[in-house]
N, C-alpha and C positions, 0 to 999 in steps of 0.2 A: 651920089650916097657920101654921106660926110664921115662915114664910120669905116670908110676903106682904109685900109693902111694903119689903122688904128688900134689900140688896146679896147676892148669892151667887155661888158657883161652880157647877157642874153635872157631875156625872160621868156618863158611860155604863154601859152592863151590864158593860163589861171595866174598869171602873175607870178609864178615860182620862178626862181633863177635858176640856170643851166648849172650844173656843177659834176665834176669828175668824183665818182665812185670809188674810193683807194682799193677795197677789196676785189674788185673783178673788173676793173679798168673800163666800166662803161659811163655813158653819160646818162647822167638822172636828174632830177630838179628837185628842191626844197625852197623852204622859207629861210633862206640864209640872208646874211648881213652883208652890204656893199662891201665891206671892209676885207671879207675873205680873200685871199690870194688864189683861191682854186675856182673862183666864180670867172677869173678874167681870161680872156683869150684873144689871141693875136690875128687881126682880119689881115690879109695880103690885100696890096692896090688895086688886083683883078677882079672883075665881075664875074668872068667865066672861066673855068680850069682852075681856081683857087684852090689854096690849100688852108686850113685852119689850123693854129697851132695852140696848147695849151699854155698856161703859165710856167710851164718848165719846158718848154718848146718842142714837147711830143706832139703828134699828129692825131687829128681824128681822122678814123679810117672807117669805111664800111665794110663789114665782113660779109661771108657769102650768104648768112641768113638775115641779111639787112641791118642788123645792129649796129650800131655807132659804138666803136671801140676807139682805144687809144693805143698809137702806136710809137714805137721808142723813135726819139729823132737820128738815132743812130742808123737806123735804117733807109734805105733810099725812098723817094716819093715816088707812087705806081699812081696807076689811074684810079685805085681804090681810095686813094686820099685827095680826089678833086671835087669840086661842087661848084653849082653854079648858084648866085644871087639872084634871086627875082625880086626887084623892087615893088612893095605895094603901096608906099608912101608912107609919110610919118615917122619914119625909123622901123618901118614893118618891113620884114622880107619873109619869102619864102625860101628854102634851099633844096634845091634839087642836086641827087647825088649822080655817081658817073653811071648807074645802073637805070636811069631815066625816071625814077621815083622821087619822089618830095620826102623829106625828113620830117617825121610825124613825132608828135609827143602825145606816146597814150598813158593817160593817168590810170587806166584801169589795168596795166600791164606793168605794173611795180615802176612807174613814173620814169621808164627807160626810154630813150628813142631810137628809133629805128627808119630806114629809109625804105618805105614799102608801101607809100599811099601813090594813088594816080592822079590825084587831084588836089586842089590847095582849098582845104576848109578850115576852119579855126585852130584845129591841132596841128597845122603845119605852117601857122604865122607866128612868127618870133619876133619880140620887139628889143633892138639893139640901143644899147645905151653905152656911149665912149666914157671912158675912164680917164680923168685928167691927172692921175696919181703914178 
């Protein structure tokens, strides 16, 4: 996958970019401009057991309720911050969390992401766009 080890923006199945919601440190989506710094994530060079960092180097983490939250980079990386990427072709991926569930975009639940799906469907597919700036 050409985006491994790169800075990327990620789109959900409805074409919205993932973004960090400042007030509750959750991952959400919206029709944002590609120039916003808070839609850029760093993806490591590994496909399994990988961690994902935000533009501030904080980590994506799966909470006990399955919600994807932001964890301070001052804390050590645990299994809650590890994800597996499943390549679906054409820069599209599914992301499996440590709990064995796929990360899912649920527009009917305030556009939040959670690791709660057992299967890969349209809501579990993300487009990864490499950022060259």
